[in-house]
C-alpha positions as CSV (number, residue, x, y, z in Angstrom):
1,M,-6.3,-1.8,-2.8
2,E,-6.0,-4.4,-5.4
3,R,-6.7,-8.1,-4.8
4,F,-3.7,-10.4,-4.5
5,H,-3.2,-12.4,-7.6
6,P,-1.9,-15.9,-6.9
7,L,0.5,-15.8,-9.9
8,A,2.1,-12.5,-8.8
9,A,5.6,-13.2,-7.4
10,D,9.1,-11.9,-7.5
11,T,10.0,-14.6,-10.0
12,D,7.5,-13.4,-12.6
13,V,9.6,-10.3,-13.6
14,P,13.3,-9.7,-14.4
15,P,15.5,-8.6,-11.5
16,E,15.9,-5.0,-12.9
17,E,12.1,-4.4,-13.0
18,L,11.8,-5.8,-9.5
19,A,14.5,-3.5,-8.2
20,L,12.8,-0.5,-9.8
21,A,9.4,-1.4,-8.3
22,Q,11.0,-1.9,-4.9
23,G,12.7,1.4,-5.1
24,E,9.5,3.2,-6.1
25,C,7.6,1.5,-3.2
26,A,10.3,2.6,-0.8
27,L,10.1,6.2,-2.0
28,A,6.3,6.2,-1.8
29,L,6.4,4.7,1.8
30,G,8.9,7.4,2.8
31,R,6.6,10.1,1.4
32,L,3.6,8.6,3.2
33,D,5.6,8.5,6.5
34,G,6.4,12.2,6.1
35,L,2.8,13.1,5.4
36,L,1.5,11.1,8.3
37,A,4.0,12.7,10.7
38,S,2.5,16.1,10.1
39,L,-1.2,15.2,10.6
40,T,-3.2,16.2,13.6
41,D,-4.7,13.5,15.8
42,I,-8.2,13.9,14.2
43,E,-6.7,13.7,10.7
44,K,-4.8,10.5,11.7
45,R,-8.0,9.0,13.0
46,L,-9.9,9.8,9.8
47,F,-7.1,8.4,7.7
48,C,-7.0,5.2,9.7
49,V,-10.8,4.8,9.5
50,G,-10.8,5.3,5.7
51,L,-7.9,2.8,5.3
52,L,-9.6,0.2,7.5
53,R,-12.8,0.6,5.5
54,E,-10.9,0.1,2.2
55,V,-9.2,-3.0,3.5
56,L,-12.4,-4.5,4.9
57,L,-14.3,-3.9,1.6
58,S,-11.4,-5.4,-0.4
59,S,-11.3,-8.4,1.8
60,L,-15.1,-9.0,1.5
61,A,-14.8,-8.7,-2.3
62,Q,-12.3,-11.4,-2.6
63,V,-13.5,-14.9,-3.5
């Protein structure tokens, strides 16, 4: 995960680029949802632990 940049906002880019980015994010979220639906319980737990670890490390790295 990337750190949040305080200057990053919807007003920083043209509306066309924003709409494209939002569409790409929606597609990626749909794919992730489909992949998660087919995981076993153990795989879901491992995925969640890995994701939690990444979020915690990213949070600790922020100033």
